[in-house]
C-alpha positions in Angstrom: 87.7 99.3 174.2 91.4 100.7 172.3 93.5 99.1 170.3 95.6 99.1 173.3 93.2 97.2 175.8 92.7 94.5 173.5 96.5 93.2 173.4 99.3 92.6 175.6 102.8 94.2 174.8 103.8 91.0 172.9 100.8 91.6 170.4 98.9 88.8 172.1 94.8 89.1 172.7 94.0 89.8 176.4 91.4 87.6 178.5 89.3 90.6 178.5 89.3 91.3 175.3 88.3 87.7 173.8 85.7 87.5 177.0 84.0 90.7 175.8 84.3 90.5 171.7 82.5 87.1 172.7 79.7 88.1 174.8 79.2 91.4 172.0 78.5 89.2 169.9 76.3 86.4 170.9 73.3 85.1 170.3 71.7 85.1 171.9 73.0 87.3 174.2 73.9 85.0 177.4 76.5 82.2 177.6 77.6 79.3 179.4 80.7 80.2 181.8 81.9 76.9 180.3 81.4 77.7 176.3 83.9 80.9 177.2 86.3 79.4 179.5 86.7 77.3 175.9 87.0 79.8 173.7 89.4 81.7 175.3 91.8 78.3 175.2 92.2 78.5 171.7 93.9 81.9 172.2 95.9 80.1 175.1 94.2 81.6 177.7 93.8 78.6 180.9 90.7 78.5 182.6 92.1 81.2 185.7 92.9 83.6 184.2 89.0 83.4 182.3 87.4 82.9 185.2 89.2 86.3 186.7 88.7 88.2 184.2 85.0 87.2 183.8 84.7 88.7 187.2 86.5 91.8 186.8 84.4 92.3 184.5 81.0 91.7 186.6 82.5 93.9 189.6 83.5 96.5 186.7 80.1 96.4 185.9 80.2 95.6 182.1 79.0 91.9 182.4 76.0 90.0 184.5 75.5 86.7 185.6 72.2 85.0 186.6 74.0 83.2 189.2 73.7 79.6 187.1 76.8 79.9 185.0 75.6 82.2 181.9 77.1 85.8 181.3 76.3 88.4 179.0 77.3 92.3 178.7 76.2 95.0 180.5 76.7 98.6 181.1 78.8 100.6 178.3 79.2 97.5 176.6 76.0 96.9 176.2 75.9 100.1 174.5 78.1 99.3 172.3 76.3 96.0 171.5 73.7 97.9 170.6 76.0 100.4 168.4 77.5 97.0 166.6 74.7 95.7 165.8 73.4 99.0 164.6 76.5 99.9 162.4 76.2 96.3 161.4 72.8 96.7 160.0 73.8 99.8 158.3 70.6 101.3 158.0 70.1 105.2 157.2 66.6 107.2 155.7 65.9 109.2 153.4 68.2 112.5 153.0 66.6 115.7 151.8 70.0 117.8 152.2 69.5 119.1 155.5 72.8 118.7 158.7 72.4 118.6 161.5 74.5 120.5 163.5 75.5 120.8 167.3 77.3 124.1 168.4 79.1 123.7 172.1 77.4 127.7 173.3 79.8 128.1 176.3 83.9 128.1 177.2 85.2 126.7 180.9 83.8 123.5 180.6 86.3 121.1 182.3 88.0 118.5 180.9 86.4 115.5 181.6 83.2 117.1 180.4 85.2 118.3 177.0 86.2 114.5 177.1 82.7 112.9 176.9 81.2 115.0 175.1 83.6 114.5 172.6 83.0 110.6 172.2 79.2 110.6 172.5 79.4 113.5 169.4 82.0 111.1 167.4 79.8 107.6 168.5 76.7 109.9 167.0 78.6 110.2 163.9 79.5 113.8 163.8 82.6 115.4 162.8 83.7 118.6 164.2 84.3 121.2 161.3 85.9 124.0 163.9 85.8 123.5 167.9 82.5 123.7 168.9 80.9 122.9 165.7 80.3 119.3 165.1 77.8 118.1 162.6 76.9 115.5 160.1 73.8 114.8 157.5 71.2 114.4 158.9 70.3 111.0 157.6 70.5 109.4 160.9 68.1 110.3 163.7 70.4 111.6 166.3 69.5 111.0 170.5 72.1 113.0 172.2 71.9 112.1 176.4 69.8 114.9 178.0 73.1 115.2 180.7 75.6 116.1 177.9 75.2 119.6 179.3 72.9 122.5 178.7 75.8 124.1 176.7 75.0 122.8 173.5 72.9 124.0 170.8 71.1 122.0 167.8 70.2 123.4 164.6 69.5 122.2 161.1 71.7 123.8 158.3 72.3 123.6 154.9 75.7 124.3 153.6 77.1 124.8 150.5 79.6 122.1 148.7 78.3 119.0 150.7 80.2 116.6 148.8 83.2 118.3 149.6 82.2 119.5 153.4 82.2 115.7 153.7 85.6 114.7 152.0 86.5 117.5 154.6 85.4 115.8 157.4 85.6 111.8 156.7 88.7 110.1 155.2 86.0 108.5 152.9 89.6 107.0 151.0 91.3 105.6 153.8 87.6 103.6 154.9 86.7 102.8 151.6 90.2 101.2 150.9 90.0 99.2 154.8 86.9 98.4 153.8 88.2 96.4 150.3 91.2 94.7 151.9 88.7 93.4 154.6 86.5 92.5 151.7 89.5 90.2 150.1 90.6 88.8 153.3 86.9 87.6 154.2 87.0 85.5 150.9 90.3 84.4 151.6 90.0 82.8 154.5 86.1 81.0 154.1 85.9 78.6 157.9 86.2 75.6 157.9 86.9 73.8 160.7 87.5 74.5 164.7 91.0 75.3 163.7 90.2 78.9 161.7 88.3 80.2 165.2 90.8 82.1 166.5 92.0 84.1 163.3 88.5 83.8 162.3 87.3 85.8 165.5 90.2 88.4 165.3 88.9 89.6 161.3 85.6 89.3 162.5 85.8 92.2 164.8 88.1 93.5 162.5 85.4 93.9 160.2 83.0 94.8 163.1 85.4 97.8 164.2 85.5 99.0 161.4 81.8 99.3 160.6 81.6 101.6 163.1 83.5 103.3 161.6 81.5 104.0 158.8 80.1 107.5 159.1 76.9 106.1 157.0 76.8 109.1 155.1 74.0 110.0 152.1 74.7 107.9 149.1 75.0 111.7 146.8 77.8 112.3 149.2 79.8 109.2 148.8 82.2 107.8 146.0 80.3 106.1 143.5 82.3 102.7 144.0 81.7 103.2 147.9 81.6 99.1 149.4 79.9 99.6 152.9 77.5 97.8 151.4 79.9 94.9 149.8 81.4 95.1 153.4 77.9 94.0 154.8 76.9 91.3 152.7 80.2 89.6 152.5 80.6 90.0 156.3 77.0 88.1 156.9 77.5 85.4 154.4 80.9 84.7 155.8 79.2 85.1 159.7 76.6 82.7 158.7 79.2 79.9 157.9 82.1 81.1 160.8 79.1 80.5 163.5 78.3 77.0 162.1 81.5 76.2 162.5 81.6 77.7 165.9 78.1 75.9 167.0 79.7 72.2 166.1 82.7 73.1 167.9 80.9 74.0 171.1 78.6 71.3 171.0 82.2 68.5 170.8 84.2 71.1 173.2 
């Protein structure tokens, strides 16, 4: 979801964005409709709007229901949930200096094919060095859909000046500054009761979005004060407190 789809023109969260974000972070992975409707009410979304939004998500293949009033994400939202979980964990493997290199070998693809390819490669945390040439350090498993296109070739490479190259491909300073700001905001807003649930919900979504933008580079290519680990640690501690307040609210609601 883009920021535009998360909000209405006046900045209010939409019913779909609230429900999708709730289901994306659900533990266990499915939630009863009564809980979803009650949570939506914290954002001024009435029961009818919440139920209509859920029905539309099911029709669009974004959610499923068991017929007994419990919902979970499906389709592209289920894939997003997997990415969100992986991003939050932030696990990488040892780096030996190699890079993944993906090259588009032919021209003339349709705009739809090019757009999908770009989305998939970006979500796989590659960056485009020049048109048709994508790469990243080989410290993550690179799994691409088999139907992404026959005009892709994959190589292993060892470019010169890897740290300088990483700085060209990713705006590490901007990511780090935003991460530091989020750590400070997590420290400043400790969830205490149900009145903290709505603003805490928005803060949680912001952290999870930012973690998905983490390039997960090897430590050798990162600034010495890189805040990726500190943001994850701060969020894990904050989220545990938030979920305790959310569970207590859910029981009372």
